[in-house]
PQR file of N, CA, C, O and H, with PARSE charges and radii, in Angstrom:
ATOM      1  N   UNK A   1      -3.262  32.557  26.927 -0.4000 1.5000
ATOM      2  CA  UNK A   1      -2.625  31.248  26.960 -0.0000 2.0000
ATOM      3  C   UNK A   1      -1.133  31.458  27.248  0.5500 1.7000
ATOM      4  O   UNK A   1      -0.476  32.299  26.634 -0.5500 1.4000
ATOM      5  N   UNK A   2      -0.631  30.688  28.177 -0.4000 1.5000
ATOM      6  CA  UNK A   2       0.785  30.835  28.509 -0.0000 2.0000
ATOM      7  C   UNK A   2       1.652  30.224  27.422  0.5500 1.7000
ATOM      8  O   UNK A   2       1.186  29.424  26.610 -0.5500 1.4000
ATOM      9  H   UNK A   2      -1.164  30.005  28.676  0.4000 1.0000
ATOM     10  N   UNK A   3       2.901  30.608  27.420 -0.4000 1.5000
ATOM     11  CA  UNK A   3       3.840  30.124  26.421 -0.0000 2.0000
ATOM     12  C   UNK A   3       4.056  28.618  26.558  0.5500 1.7000
ATOM     13  O   UNK A   3       4.199  27.919  25.555 -0.5500 1.4000
ATOM     14  H   UNK A   3       3.279  31.258  28.079  0.4000 1.0000
ATOM     15  N   UNK A   4       4.081  28.116  27.791 -0.4000 1.5000
ATOM     16  CA  UNK A   4       4.286  26.679  28.026 -0.0000 2.0000
ATOM     17  C   UNK A   4       3.114  25.886  27.451  0.5500 1.7000
ATOM     18  O   UNK A   4       3.314  24.841  26.831 -0.5500 1.4000
ATOM     19  H   UNK A   4       3.965  28.684  28.606  0.4000 1.0000
ATOM     20  N   UNK A   5       1.910  26.372  27.651 -0.4000 1.5000
ATOM     21  CA  UNK A   5       0.737  25.698  27.102 -0.0000 2.0000
ATOM     22  C   UNK A   5       0.763  25.663  25.584  0.5500 1.7000
ATOM     23  O   UNK A   5       0.397  24.662  24.967 -0.5500 1.4000
ATOM     24  H   UNK A   5       1.748  27.220  28.155  0.4000 1.0000
ATOM     25  N   UNK A   6       1.196  26.755  24.993 -0.4000 1.5000
ATOM     26  CA  UNK A   6       1.275  26.816  23.529 -0.0000 2.0000
ATOM     27  C   UNK A   6       2.314  25.827  23.009  0.5500 1.7000
ATOM     28  O   UNK A   6       2.068  25.129  22.025 -0.5500 1.4000
ATOM     29  H   UNK A   6       1.493  27.568  25.494  0.4000 1.0000
ATOM     30  N   UNK A   7       3.481  25.764  23.666 -0.4000 1.5000
ATOM     31  CA  UNK A   7       4.522  24.820  23.244 -0.0000 2.0000
ATOM     32  C   UNK A   7       4.024  23.384  23.376  0.5500 1.7000
ATOM     33  O   UNK A   7       4.279  22.554  22.503 -0.5500 1.4000
ATOM     34  H   UNK A   7       3.682  26.331  24.465  0.4000 1.0000
ATOM     35  N   UNK A   8       3.320  23.089  24.459 -0.4000 1.5000
ATOM     36  CA  UNK A   8       2.792  21.739  24.671 -0.0000 2.0000
ATOM     37  C   UNK A   8       1.793  21.388  23.570  0.5500 1.7000
ATOM     38  O   UNK A   8       1.819  20.288  23.018 -0.5500 1.4000
ATOM     39  H   UNK A   8       3.113  23.763  25.169  0.4000 1.0000
ATOM     40  N   UNK A   9       0.910  22.342  23.261 -0.4000 1.5000
ATOM     41  CA  UNK A   9      -0.073  22.115  22.202 -0.0000 2.0000
ATOM     42  C   UNK A   9       0.621  21.925  20.859  0.5500 1.7000
ATOM     43  O   UNK A   9       0.261  21.034  20.090 -0.5500 1.4000
ATOM     44  H   UNK A   9       0.889  23.236  23.709  0.4000 1.0000
ATOM     45  N   UNK A  10       1.614  22.761  20.578 -0.4000 1.5000
ATOM     46  CA  UNK A  10       2.325  22.703  19.308 -0.0000 2.0000
ATOM     47  C   UNK A  10       3.059  21.368  19.163  0.5500 1.7000
ATOM     48  O   UNK A  10       3.011  20.754  18.097 -0.5500 1.4000
ATOM     49  H   UNK A  10       1.907  23.484  21.203  0.4000 1.0000
ATOM     50  N   UNK A  11       3.733  20.914  20.215 -0.4000 1.5000
ATOM     51  CA  UNK A  11       4.445  19.636  20.158 -0.0000 2.0000
ATOM     52  C   UNK A  11       3.471  18.481  19.979  0.5500 1.7000
ATOM     53  O   UNK A  11       3.742  17.549  19.221 -0.5500 1.4000
ATOM     54  H   UNK A  11       3.772  21.413  21.081  0.4000 1.0000
ATOM     55  N   UNK A  12       2.347  18.537  20.671 -0.4000 1.5000
ATOM     56  CA  UNK A  12       1.333  17.494  20.525 -0.0000 2.0000
ATOM     57  C   UNK A  12       0.756  17.466  19.124  0.5500 1.7000
ATOM     58  O   UNK A  12       0.525  16.397  18.559 -0.5500 1.4000
ATOM     59  H   UNK A  12       2.128  19.294  21.287  0.4000 1.0000
ATOM     60  N   UNK A  13       0.525  18.635  18.571 -0.4000 1.5000
ATOM     61  CA  UNK A  13      -0.016  18.727  17.213 -0.0000 2.0000
ATOM     62  C   UNK A  13       0.977  18.164  16.200  0.5500 1.7000
ATOM     63  O   UNK A  13       0.601  17.401  15.310 -0.5500 1.4000
ATOM     64  H   UNK A  13       0.713  19.504  19.030  0.4000 1.0000
ATOM     65  N   UNK A  14       2.256  18.547  16.341 -0.4000 1.5000
ATOM     66  CA  UNK A  14       3.290  18.047  15.426 -0.0000 2.0000
ATOM     67  C   UNK A  14       3.410  16.537  15.543  0.5500 1.7000
ATOM     68  O   UNK A  14       3.561  15.850  14.533 -0.5500 1.4000
ATOM     69  H   UNK A  14       2.561  19.167  17.064  0.4000 1.0000
ATOM     70  N   UNK A  15       3.344  16.013  16.757 -0.4000 1.5000
ATOM     71  CA  UNK A  15       3.418  14.565  16.963 -0.0000 2.0000
ATOM     72  C   UNK A  15       2.255  13.863  16.270  0.5500 1.7000
ATOM     73  O   UNK A  15       2.448  12.831  15.627 -0.5500 1.4000
ATOM     74  H   UNK A  15       3.221  16.571  17.577  0.4000 1.0000
ATOM     75  N   UNK A  16       1.054  14.416  16.396 -0.4000 1.5000
ATOM     76  CA  UNK A  16      -0.114  13.812  15.747 -0.0000 2.0000
ATOM     77  C   UNK A  16       0.019  13.852  14.223  0.5500 1.7000
ATOM     78  O   UNK A  16      -0.317  12.882  13.544 -0.5500 1.4000
ATOM     79  H   UNK A  16       0.898  15.254  16.918  0.4000 1.0000
ATOM     80  N   UNK A  17       0.506  14.964  13.691 -0.4000 1.5000
ATOM     81  CA  UNK A  17       0.692  15.076  12.241 -0.0000 2.0000
ATOM     82  C   UNK A  17       1.717  14.055  11.768  0.5500 1.7000
ATOM     83  O   UNK A  17       1.533  13.429  10.724 -0.5500 1.4000
ATOM     84  H   UNK A  17       0.780  15.752  14.242  0.4000 1.0000
ATOM     85  N   UNK A  18       2.793  13.882  12.527 -0.4000 1.5000
ATOM     86  CA  UNK A  18       3.809  12.889  12.154 -0.0000 2.0000
ATOM     87  C   UNK A  18       3.239  11.479  12.198  0.5500 1.7000
ATOM     88  O   UNK A  18       3.507  10.669  11.310 -0.5500 1.4000
ATOM     89  H   UNK A  18       2.943  14.390  13.375  0.4000 1.0000
ATOM     90  N   UNK A  19       2.449  11.183  13.233 -0.4000 1.5000
ATOM     91  CA  UNK A  19       1.836   9.850  13.315 -0.0000 2.0000
ATOM     92  C   UNK A  19       0.899   9.613  12.136  0.5500 1.7000
ATOM     93  O   UNK A  19       0.867   8.520  11.569 -0.5500 1.4000
ATOM     94  H   UNK A  19       2.231  11.841  13.954  0.4000 1.0000
ATOM     95  N   UNK A  20       0.137  10.642  11.770 -0.4000 1.5000
ATOM     96  CA  UNK A  20      -0.762  10.501  10.628 -0.0000 2.0000
ATOM     97  C   UNK A  20       0.026  10.285   9.341  0.5500 1.7000
ATOM     98  O   UNK A  20      -0.383   9.492   8.492 -0.5500 1.4000
ATOM     99  H   UNK A  20       0.163  11.529  12.231  0.4000 1.0000
ATOM    100  N   UNK A  21       1.148  10.979   9.187 -0.4000 1.5000
ATOM    101  CA  UNK A  21       1.972  10.819   7.987 -0.0000 2.0000
ATOM    102  C   UNK A  21       2.549   9.409   7.912  0.5500 1.7000
ATOM    103  O   UNK A  21       2.589   8.808   6.839 -0.5500 1.4000
ATOM    104  H   UNK A  21       1.480  11.623   9.876  0.4000 1.0000
ATOM    105  N   UNK A  22       2.996   8.884   9.050 -0.4000 1.5000
ATOM    106  CA  UNK A  22       3.547   7.524   9.080 -0.0000 2.0000
ATOM    107  C   UNK A  22       2.458   6.510   8.753  0.5500 1.7000
ATOM    108  O   UNK A  22       2.688   5.581   7.978 -0.5500 1.4000
ATOM    109  H   UNK A  22       2.964   9.372   9.922  0.4000 1.0000
ATOM    110  N   UNK A  23       1.281   6.679   9.336 -0.4000 1.5000
ATOM    111  CA  UNK A  23       0.177   5.755   9.059 -0.0000 2.0000
ATOM    112  C   UNK A  23      -0.239   5.840   7.594  0.5500 1.7000
ATOM    113  O   UNK A  23      -0.550   4.820   6.979 -0.5500 1.4000
ATOM    114  H   UNK A  23       1.094   7.434   9.965  0.4000 1.0000
ATOM    115  N   UNK A  24      -0.247   7.036   7.039 -0.4000 1.5000
ATOM    116  CA  UNK A  24      -0.596   7.224   5.634 -0.0000 2.0000
ATOM    117  C   UNK A  24       0.412   6.503   4.743  0.5500 1.7000
ATOM    118  O   UNK A  24       0.025   5.827   3.790 -0.5500 1.4000
ATOM    119  H   UNK A  24       0.005   7.864   7.539  0.4000 1.0000
ATOM    120  N   UNK A  25       1.699   6.644   5.048 -0.4000 1.5000
ATOM    121  CA  UNK A  25       2.741   5.993   4.256 -0.0000 2.0000
ATOM    122  C   UNK A  25       2.627   4.475   4.387  0.5500 1.7000
ATOM    123  O   UNK A  25       2.790   3.756   3.401 -0.5500 1.4000
ATOM    124  H   UNK A  25       2.013   7.193   5.822  0.4000 1.0000
ATOM    125  N   UNK A  26       2.350   3.986   5.584 -0.4000 1.5000
ATOM    126  CA  UNK A  26       2.186   2.552   5.807 -0.0000 2.0000
ATOM    127  C   UNK A  26       1.001   2.020   5.006  0.5500 1.7000
ATOM    128  O   UNK A  26       1.093   0.965   4.379 -0.5500 1.4000
ATOM    129  H   UNK A  26       2.217   4.570   6.385  0.4000 1.0000
ATOM    130  N   UNK A  27      -0.102   2.746   5.028 -0.4000 1.5000
ATOM    131  CA  UNK A  27      -1.287   2.344   4.279 -0.0000 2.0000
ATOM    132  C   UNK A  27      -1.007   2.342   2.777  0.5500 1.7000
ATOM    133  O   UNK A  27      -1.439   1.431   2.070 -0.5500 1.4000
ATOM    134  H   UNK A  27      -0.177   3.603   5.538  0.4000 1.0000
ATOM    135  N   UNK A  28      -0.294   3.343   2.288 -0.4000 1.5000
ATOM    136  CA  UNK A  28       0.071   3.379   0.870 -0.0000 2.0000
ATOM    137  C   UNK A  28       0.930   2.176   0.498  0.5500 1.7000
ATOM    138  O   UNK A  28       0.748   1.582  -0.565 -0.5500 1.4000
ATOM    139  H   UNK A  28       0.057   4.083   2.862  0.4000 1.0000
ATOM    140  N   UNK A  29       1.863   1.818   1.374 -0.4000 1.5000
ATOM    141  CA  UNK A  29       2.741   0.676   1.105 -0.0000 2.0000
ATOM    142  C   UNK A  29       1.953  -0.623   1.061  0.5500 1.7000
ATOM    143  O   UNK A  29       2.200  -1.470   0.202 -0.5500 1.4000
ATOM    144  H   UNK A  29       2.011   2.301   2.238  0.4000 1.0000
ATOM    145  N   UNK A  30       1.006  -0.787   1.978 -0.4000 1.5000
ATOM    146  CA  UNK A  30       0.182  -2.000   2.005 -0.0000 2.0000
ATOM    147  C   UNK A  30      -0.669  -2.083   0.743  0.5500 1.7000
ATOM    148  O   UNK A  30      -0.769  -3.144   0.127 -0.5500 1.4000
ATOM    149  H   UNK A  30       0.806  -0.099   2.675  0.4000 1.0000
ATOM    150  N   UNK A  31      -1.281  -0.966   0.357 -0.4000 1.5000
ATOM    151  CA  UNK A  31      -2.116  -0.952  -0.851 -0.0000 2.0000
ATOM    152  C   UNK A  31      -1.270  -1.257  -2.083  0.5500 1.7000
ATOM    153  O   UNK A  31      -1.706  -2.003  -2.960 -0.5500 1.4000
ATOM    154  H   UNK A  31      -1.200  -0.103   0.857  0.4000 1.0000
ATOM    155  N   UNK A  32      -0.073  -0.693  -2.162 -0.4000 1.5000
ATOM    156  CA  UNK A  32       0.806  -0.927  -3.305 -0.0000 2.0000
ATOM    157  C   UNK A  32       1.221  -2.394  -3.363  0.5500 1.7000
ATOM    158  O   UNK A  32       1.251  -2.990  -4.439 -0.5500 1.4000
ATOM    159  H   UNK A  32       0.282  -0.087  -1.450  0.4000 1.0000
ATOM    160  N   UNK A  33       1.545  -2.981  -2.196 -0.4000 1.5000
ATOM    161  CA  UNK A  33       1.936  -4.391  -2.163 -0.0000 2.0000
ATOM    162  C   UNK A  33       0.774  -5.278  -2.612  0.5500 1.7000
ATOM    163  O   UNK A  33       0.982  -6.230  -3.365 -0.5500 1.4000
ATOM    164  H   UNK A  33       1.521  -2.496  -1.322  0.4000 1.0000
ATOM    165  N   UNK A  34      -0.435  -4.979  -2.163 -0.4000 1.5000
ATOM    166  CA  UNK A  34      -1.612  -5.751  -2.588 -0.0000 2.0000
ATOM    167  C   UNK A  34      -1.839  -5.601  -4.086  0.5500 1.7000
ATOM    168  O   UNK A  34      -2.164  -6.571  -4.770 -0.5500 1.4000
ATOM    169  H   UNK A  34      -0.603  -4.206  -1.552  0.4000 1.0000
ATOM    170  N   UNK A  35      -1.669  -4.392  -4.591 -0.4000 1.5000
ATOM    171  CA  UNK A  35      -1.839  -4.145  -6.028 -0.0000 2.0000
ATOM    172  C   UNK A  35      -0.858  -4.991  -6.840  0.5500 1.7000
ATOM    173  O   UNK A  35      -1.243  -5.626  -7.822 -0.5500 1.4000
ATOM    174  H   UNK A  35      -1.405  -3.604  -4.036  0.4000 1.0000
ATOM    175  N   UNK A  36       0.409  -4.996  -6.427 -0.4000 1.5000
ATOM    176  CA  UNK A  36       1.415  -5.772  -7.154 -0.0000 2.0000
ATOM    177  C   UNK A  36       1.132  -7.269  -7.061  0.5500 1.7000
ATOM    178  O   UNK A  36       1.314  -8.002  -8.033 -0.5500 1.4000
ATOM    179  H   UNK A  36       0.722  -4.479  -5.630  0.4000 1.0000
ATOM    180  N   UNK A  37       0.680  -7.725  -5.877 -0.4000 1.5000
ATOM    181  CA  UNK A  37       0.377  -9.140  -5.696 -0.0000 2.0000
ATOM    182  C   UNK A  37      -0.778  -9.559  -6.606  0.5500 1.7000
ATOM    183  O   UNK A  37      -0.707 -10.591  -7.273 -0.5500 1.4000
ATOM    184  H   UNK A  37       0.532  -7.130  -5.087  0.4000 1.0000
ATOM    185  N   UNK A  38      -1.837  -8.754  -6.629 -0.4000 1.5000
ATOM    186  CA  UNK A  38      -3.008  -9.078  -7.453 -0.0000 2.0000
ATOM    187  C   UNK A  38      -2.640  -9.019  -8.932  0.5500 1.7000
ATOM    188  O   UNK A  38      -3.035  -9.887  -9.711 -0.5500 1.4000
ATOM    189  H   UNK A  38      -1.895  -7.915  -6.087  0.4000 1.0000
ATOM    190  N   UNK A  39      -1.881  -7.990  -9.319 -0.4000 1.5000
ATOM    191  CA  UNK A  39      -1.455  -7.863 -10.714 -0.0000 2.0000
ATOM    192  C   UNK A  39      -0.622  -9.078 -11.125  0.5500 1.7000
ATOM    193  O   UNK A  39      -0.832  -9.638 -12.201 -0.5500 1.4000
ATOM    194  H   UNK A  39      -1.560  -7.285  -8.687  0.4000 1.0000
ATOM    195  N   UNK A  40       0.314  -9.486 -10.279 -0.4000 1.5000
ATOM    196  CA  UNK A  40       1.167 -10.640 -10.565 -0.0000 2.0000
ATOM    197  C   UNK A  40       0.332 -11.916 -10.618  0.5500 1.7000
ATOM    198  O   UNK A  40       0.570 -12.774 -11.468 -0.5500 1.4000
ATOM    199  H   UNK A  40       0.484  -9.031  -9.404  0.4000 1.0000
ATOM    200  N   UNK A  41      -0.642 -12.050  -9.721 -0.4000 1.5000
ATOM    201  CA  UNK A  41      -1.493 -13.241  -9.683 -0.0000 2.0000
ATOM    202  C   UNK A  41      -2.259 -13.396 -10.994  0.5500 1.7000
ATOM    203  O   UNK A  41      -2.296 -14.486 -11.566 -0.5500 1.4000
ATOM    204  H   UNK A  41      -0.836 -11.352  -9.031  0.4000 1.0000
ATOM    205  N   UNK A  42      -2.867 -12.313 -11.472 -0.4000 1.5000
ATOM    206  CA  UNK A  42      -3.639 -12.405 -12.705 -0.0000 2.0000
ATOM    207  C   UNK A  42      -2.739 -12.563 -13.922  0.5500 1.7000
ATOM    208  O   UNK A  42      -3.135 -13.200 -14.899 -0.5500 1.4000
ATOM    209  H   UNK A  42      -2.837 -11.428 -11.008  0.4000 1.0000
ATOM    210  N   UNK A  43      -1.537 -11.997 -13.882 -0.4000 1.5000
ATOM    211  CA  UNK A  43      -0.593 -12.171 -14.990 -0.0000 2.0000
ATOM    212  C   UNK A  43      -0.182 -13.638 -15.085  0.5500 1.7000
ATOM    213  O   UNK A  43      -0.135 -14.193 -16.182 -0.5500 1.4000
ATOM    214  H   UNK A  43      -1.216 -11.480 -13.089  0.4000 1.0000
ATOM    215  N   UNK A  44       0.113 -14.270 -13.956 -0.4000 1.5000
ATOM    216  CA  UNK A  44       0.467 -15.691 -13.944 -0.0000 2.0000
ATOM    217  C   UNK A  44      -0.722 -16.516 -14.417  0.5500 1.7000
ATOM    218  O   UNK A  44      -0.558 -17.459 -15.192 -0.5500 1.4000
ATOM    219  H   UNK A  44       0.074 -13.819 -13.065  0.4000 1.0000
ATOM    220  N   UNK A  45      -1.918 -16.165 -13.954 -0.4000 1.5000
ATOM    221  CA  UNK A  45      -3.122 -16.887 -14.349 -0.0000 2.0000
ATOM    222  C   UNK A  45      -3.332 -16.776 -15.860  0.5500 1.7000
ATOM    223  O   UNK A  45      -3.665 -17.764 -16.515 -0.5500 1.4000
ATOM    224  H   UNK A  45      -2.052 -15.399 -13.325  0.4000 1.0000
ATOM    225  N   UNK A  46      -3.138 -15.579 -16.412 -0.4000 1.5000
ATOM    226  CA  UNK A  46      -3.306 -15.361 -17.850 -0.0000 2.0000
ATOM    227  C   UNK A  46      -2.273 -16.170 -18.635  0.5500 1.7000
ATOM    228  O   UNK A  46      -2.607 -16.785 -19.648 -0.5500 1.4000
ATOM    229  H   UNK A  46      -2.868 -14.776 -15.880  0.4000 1.0000
ATOM    230  N   UNK A  47      -1.030 -16.173 -18.177 -0.4000 1.5000
ATOM    231  CA  UNK A  47       0.034 -16.933 -18.836 -0.0000 2.0000
ATOM    232  C   UNK A  47      -0.271 -18.421 -18.784  0.5500 1.7000
ATOM    233  O   UNK A  47      -0.050 -19.134 -19.762 -0.5500 1.4000
ATOM    234  H   UNK A  47      -0.758 -15.673 -17.354  0.4000 1.0000
ATOM    235  N   UNK A  48      -0.774 -18.892 -17.660 -0.4000 1.5000
ATOM    236  CA  UNK A  48      -1.128 -20.305 -17.515 -0.0000 2.0000
ATOM    237  C   UNK A  48      -2.222 -20.675 -18.509  0.5500 1.7000
ATOM    238  O   UNK A  48      -2.166 -21.741 -19.123 -0.5500 1.4000
ATOM    239  H   UNK A  48      -0.954 -18.312 -16.865  0.4000 1.0000
ATOM    240  N   UNK A  49      -3.213 -19.808 -18.671 -0.4000 1.5000
ATOM    241  CA  UNK A  49      -4.280 -20.076 -19.636 -0.0000 2.0000
ATOM    242  C   UNK A  49      -3.733 -20.119 -21.059  0.5500 1.7000
ATOM    243  O   UNK A  49      -4.166 -20.946 -21.862 -0.5500 1.4000
ATOM    244  H   UNK A  49      -3.259 -18.942 -18.171  0.4000 1.0000
ATOM    245  N   UNK A  50      -2.792 -19.241 -21.378 -0.4000 1.5000
ATOM    246  CA  UNK A  50      -2.184 -19.257 -22.710 -0.0000 2.0000
ATOM    247  C   UNK A  50      -1.462 -20.578 -22.956  0.5500 1.7000
ATOM    248  O   UNK A  50      -1.580 -21.162 -24.033 -0.5500 1.4000
ATOM    249  H   UNK A  50      -2.441 -18.569 -20.726  0.4000 1.0000
ATOM    250  N   UNK A  51      -0.719 -21.047 -21.960 -0.4000 1.5000
ATOM    251  CA  UNK A  51       0.027 -22.307 -22.100 -0.0000 2.0000
ATOM    252  C   UNK A  51      -0.941 -23.469 -22.272  0.5500 1.7000
ATOM    253  O   UNK A  51      -0.744 -24.319 -23.140 -0.5500 1.4000
ATOM    254  H   UNK A  51      -0.623 -20.573 -21.085  0.4000 1.0000
ATOM    255  N   UNK A  52      -1.976 -23.510 -21.455 -0.4000 1.5000
ATOM    256  CA  UNK A  52      -2.955 -24.599 -21.536 -0.0000 2.0000
ATOM    257  C   UNK A  52      -3.653 -24.570 -22.889  0.5500 1.7000
ATOM    258  O   UNK A  52      -3.834 -25.619 -23.508 -0.5500 1.4000
ATOM    259  H   UNK A  52      -2.136 -22.820 -20.750  0.4000 1.0000
ATOM    260  N   UNK A  53      -4.048 -23.391 -23.359 -0.4000 1.5000
ATOM    261  CA  UNK A  53      -4.701 -23.283 -24.667 -0.0000 2.0000
ATOM    262  C   UNK A  53      -3.774 -23.731 -25.788  0.5500 1.7000
ATOM    263  O   UNK A  53      -4.211 -24.405 -26.721 -0.5500 1.4000
ATOM    264  H   UNK A  53      -3.901 -22.539 -22.856  0.4000 1.0000
ATOM    265  N   UNK A  54      -2.502 -23.365 -25.706 -0.4000 1.5000
ATOM    266  CA  UNK A  54      -1.532 -23.755 -26.732 -0.0000 2.0000
ATOM    267  C   UNK A  54      -1.341 -25.262 -26.746  0.5500 1.7000
ATOM    268  O   UNK A  54      -1.331 -25.877 -27.812 -0.5500 1.4000
ATOM    269  H   UNK A  54      -2.148 -22.817 -24.948  0.4000 1.0000
ATOM    270  N   UNK A  55      -1.191 -25.860 -25.576 -0.4000 1.5000
ATOM    271  CA  UNK A  55      -1.004 -27.314 -25.490 -0.0000 2.0000
ATOM    272  C   UNK A  55      -2.263 -28.024 -25.970  0.5500 1.7000
ATOM    273  O   UNK A  55      -2.179 -29.014 -26.697 -0.5500 1.4000
ATOM    274  H   UNK A  55      -1.199 -25.361 -24.710  0.4000 1.0000
ATOM    275  N   UNK A  56      -3.423 -27.527 -25.570 -0.4000 1.5000
ATOM    276  CA  UNK A  56      -4.686 -28.151 -25.962 -0.0000 2.0000
ATOM    277  C   UNK A  56      -4.882 -28.065 -27.477  0.5500 1.7000
ATOM    278  O   UNK A  56      -5.338 -29.025 -28.098 -0.5500 1.4000
ATOM    279  H   UNK A  56      -3.491 -26.722 -24.979  0.4000 1.0000
ATOM    280  N   UNK A  57      -4.538 -26.918 -28.074 -0.4000 1.5000
ATOM    281  CA  UNK A  57      -4.673 -26.737 -29.519 -0.0000 2.0000
ATOM    282  C   UNK A  57      -3.685 -27.632 -30.275  0.5500 1.7000
ATOM    283  O   UNK A  57      -4.016 -28.169 -31.332 -0.5500 1.4000
ATOM    284  H   UNK A  57      -4.167 -26.138 -27.569  0.4000 1.0000
ATOM    285  N   UNK A  58      -2.491 -27.790 -29.741 -0.4000 1.5000
ATOM    286  CA  UNK A  58      -1.470 -28.608 -30.397 -0.0000 2.0000
ATOM    287  C   UNK A  58      -1.862 -30.083 -30.396  0.5500 1.7000
ATOM    288  O   UNK A  58      -1.535 -30.820 -31.326 -0.5500 1.4000
ATOM    289  H   UNK A  58      -2.222 -27.354 -28.882  0.4000 1.0000
ATOM    290  N   UNK A  59      -2.550 -30.500 -29.367 -0.4000 1.5000
ATOM    291  CA  UNK A  59      -2.962 -31.906 -29.282 -0.0000 2.0000
ATOM    292  C   UNK A  59      -4.192 -32.086 -30.126  0.5500 1.7000
ATOM    293  O   UNK A  59      -4.725 -33.193 -30.212 -0.5500 1.4000
ATOM    294  H   UNK A  59      -2.816 -29.901 -28.611  0.4000 1.0000
TER
END
């Protein structure tokens, strides 16, 4: 294998690894954002139920 072919392969491989790392980081960010959104949604829902139960019990 010539040196030029090896450099081309090496650069292509590094580029693919970098693209995979970026996609992995993007996917992690999306999953984390969904996790926080769902966690916040259920926390608000739980708080709302507490308020409704308190008001209902007081009446």
